[in-house]
N, C-alpha and C positions, 0 to 999 in steps of 0.2 A: 512447420517452422524448421529452418536449418539450424543444426547444432554444430558447435565448434569444440574441438578437443583442446583442453588446456592441461597444464601440469600445476599442481598445488602442493604445498608442504603443510603437514599437520603435525601437531604434537603427538607423541606416541600414545598418550592417554586418550586423546580425542579419537585417534584411529581405532584404538581398542574398543572404545564406546561405540563407535560407528559399526565396527564389525560385530559387536554384540547385538546391536539393533537389527542388522541384516540377518544374523543367525536366528534371531527370534521372529523373523519374518515381518518385522515392522516396516521394512523396506525390501524391495526385491534385489537391490544392489547398492554398493557404495555410491555409485554415480547418481542413482535416483534419489538417495537420501540427501546428497549434497545439492542437487538441483532443487529439491523441494525447500531446503533450508535457505538457499539463495533467493528463491522466488518469494518466500515468506518475509525474509529480511527486507528486501527491496520494497515490498508492498507496505510493510510497517513504516519504513522511511518515508514513503510517499504520503501515507496517512498523517504522520507526525508533521511533515512539512506543510500539508494542507491545514492542519489544526493550528500551527504557528501563524500561518498567513491569515487565517480567519480571526485569530485572536488580535491581530493588528488592525482589523477593520474598525472603522468608526461607525457605531450603530446608528447614530443620528444621520450621518451622511448617507449610509446605505439605505435607510428608510426613505430619505428624500429622493434618492435615485429610483427606488422601487415605485414611489408614488408619482414620479414625474410623468406628466401627461395624463394622469388618471382623472383629474378634475374634468377634463373635456369628455371623457367617457361616461362619467357619472351623470352628466346632464341627459345623455341619451338613454340611460337605464330606466325601465319602468318603475313606477312607485311601488 
């Protein structure tokens, strides 16, 4: 996957914390730490969006959709 270079601004305290993690070998570099944080944050946002969308679903309507056409199949099932 192609990566692009960008410039970001961080609070001094955040940069110090980041540098401490790199010094303790929690991450090989600042860049890797920020990349992982960005990927995890975007994944969490996607999961929470999916959860919100699922919460908006009507269970009765969804069940009806799932069972649509099932009655014709049931006739062909062995007893």
